[in-house]
C-alpha positions as CSV (number, residue, x, y, z in Angstrom):
1,M,173.0,-171.0,-93.6
2,D,172.3,-167.4,-94.9
3,E,172.5,-166.6,-98.5
4,F,174.7,-163.5,-98.1
5,V,176.8,-165.3,-95.4
6,T,177.7,-168.2,-98.1
7,Q,178.3,-165.7,-100.7
8,A,180.7,-163.5,-98.7
9,S,182.6,-166.7,-97.6
10,E,182.9,-167.8,-101.2
11,Y,184.2,-164.5,-101.9
12,I,186.6,-163.7,-99.2
13,A,187.9,-167.4,-99.9
14,Q,188.7,-166.6,-103.4
15,V,190.5,-163.3,-102.3
16,E,192.5,-165.2,-99.8
17,K,193.6,-167.7,-102.5
18,F,194.4,-164.6,-104.7
19,S,196.5,-163.3,-102.0
20,K,198.2,-166.5,-101.2
21,S,197.0,-166.6,-97.8
22,K,198.0,-162.9,-96.9
23,L,194.7,-161.9,-95.5
24,K,195.0,-161.0,-91.6
25,R,191.5,-159.8,-90.9
26,K,189.1,-162.3,-92.8
27,A,186.7,-162.3,-90.1
28,E,186.0,-158.6,-90.2
29,L,186.2,-158.6,-94.0
30,L,183.4,-161.3,-94.2
31,R,181.2,-159.5,-92.0
32,I,181.8,-156.2,-94.0
33,Y,181.1,-158.1,-97.2
34,E,178.0,-159.5,-95.5
35,E,176.5,-156.2,-94.7
36,V,177.5,-155.0,-98.5
37,L,175.5,-157.8,-99.7
38,K,172.5,-157.5,-97.4
39,N,172.3,-153.7,-98.1
40,N,172.9,-153.8,-101.6
41,N,176.1,-151.6,-100.9
42,E,178.5,-152.4,-103.7
43,K,179.0,-148.9,-104.7
44,D,180.2,-147.9,-101.1
45,F,182.4,-151.2,-101.0
46,D,184.0,-150.2,-104.6
47,D,184.7,-146.8,-103.1
48,L,186.1,-148.3,-99.8
49,I,188.4,-150.8,-101.5
50,F,189.6,-148.0,-103.8
51,T,190.7,-145.7,-101.1
52,A,192.4,-148.5,-99.0
53,K,194.6,-149.1,-101.9
54,Y,195.0,-145.5,-102.4
55,V,196.1,-145.3,-98.7
56,N,198.3,-148.4,-98.8
57,G,200.2,-146.4,-101.6
58,L,200.6,-143.5,-99.7
59,L,201.7,-145.3,-96.7
60,R,204.4,-147.3,-98.5
61,I,206.0,-143.7,-99.6
62,V,205.7,-142.3,-96.1
63,Q,207.3,-145.7,-94.7
64,K,210.1,-145.3,-96.9
65,N,211.8,-142.5,-95.0
66,Y,212.8,-140.6,-98.2
67,S,214.7,-137.5,-97.4
68,A,213.1,-134.1,-97.9
69,S,215.3,-133.7,-100.8
70,E,213.7,-136.8,-102.5
71,I,210.2,-136.1,-102.0
72,S,209.5,-132.3,-102.1
73,N,205.9,-132.6,-100.9
74,L,206.1,-135.1,-97.9
75,D,204.1,-132.9,-95.7
76,E,201.2,-132.9,-98.4
77,I,201.6,-136.7,-98.8
78,K,201.1,-136.9,-94.8
79,K,198.2,-134.6,-94.9
80,D,196.7,-136.8,-98.1
81,F,197.3,-140.1,-95.9
82,S,195.7,-138.5,-92.9
83,E,192.8,-137.5,-94.8
84,N,192.3,-140.7,-96.5
85,I,192.6,-142.7,-93.4
86,N,189.6,-140.9,-91.9
87,K,187.9,-141.3,-95.3
88,V,188.4,-145.1,-95.2
89,I,187.1,-144.9,-91.3
90,N,183.9,-143.2,-92.6
91,Q,183.6,-145.7,-95.2
92,I,183.6,-148.6,-92.9
93,K,181.1,-147.0,-90.7
94,K,178.7,-146.4,-93.4
95,I,178.9,-149.8,-94.5
96,I,178.4,-151.5,-91.1
97,S,175.8,-148.8,-90.0
98,H,172.9,-151.2,-90.1
99,T,174.7,-154.1,-88.2
100,D,174.2,-154.7,-84.5
101,E,175.9,-152.6,-82.0
102,Q,178.0,-155.3,-80.6
103,F,179.9,-155.3,-83.8
104,K,180.1,-151.6,-84.4
105,S,181.7,-151.4,-80.8
106,H,184.0,-154.2,-81.7
107,F,185.2,-152.0,-84.9
108,D,185.4,-148.8,-82.2
109,E,187.4,-150.6,-79.9
110,V,189.9,-152.7,-82.4
111,Y,190.0,-150.7,-85.5
112,F,188.9,-146.9,-84.7
113,E,190.7,-146.3,-81.2
114,L,193.3,-143.7,-81.3
115,S,196.2,-145.8,-80.3
116,Q,199.1,-147.6,-81.5
117,Q,197.3,-151.1,-81.6
118,G,194.4,-149.5,-83.0
119,F,196.5,-148.2,-86.1
120,L,198.2,-151.1,-86.5
121,N,194.7,-153.4,-86.7
122,L,193.5,-150.8,-89.2
123,S,196.3,-150.8,-91.3
124,E,196.1,-154.6,-91.7
125,L,192.5,-154.3,-92.2
126,I,193.3,-151.8,-95.2
127,S,196.1,-154.1,-96.5
128,D,193.5,-156.9,-96.6
129,L,191.0,-154.3,-98.6
130,E,193.8,-153.7,-100.8
131,W,194.0,-157.2,-101.5
132,I,190.3,-157.2,-102.7
133,K,191.0,-154.2,-105.1
134,M,193.8,-156.0,-106.6
135,F,191.5,-159.4,-107.0
136,S,188.7,-157.0,-108.2
137,N,190.9,-155.8,-110.8
138,E,192.0,-159.0,-112.0
139,I,188.7,-160.5,-112.4
140,K,187.9,-157.2,-114.6
141,R,191.1,-157.8,-116.6
142,K,190.1,-161.4,-117.1
143,Q,186.4,-160.4,-118.4
144,I,187.8,-158.2,-121.1
């Protein structure tokens, strides 16, 4: 088995354990992380998981359906959310840019398609990426 595949599998297994088995898109997470390791792309991955955590925070605000009186800048939040969803997509595309065309097509069809199902799939992937960010933060805290 490829060194990167083994290392990525172990990492995603640790995140899965940390999340108490809440990851929904493990296969894609694994492939993304394999690409990160193969291309020495940890900086872009750190940016991606940071953006994913931020997007999920914005999504939680928007989903709570606060009345306009409770959130005066809801339109700004929605705009920020939209911009950061596009940022996540571009960050993922950058990370997987060196992989095979079949995998890139899979992402285009499953995650980047402008449809309700595409958005649901992307939301699940972003949620999983947020778990990676929380796991990463936990590891950093333990090292201090």
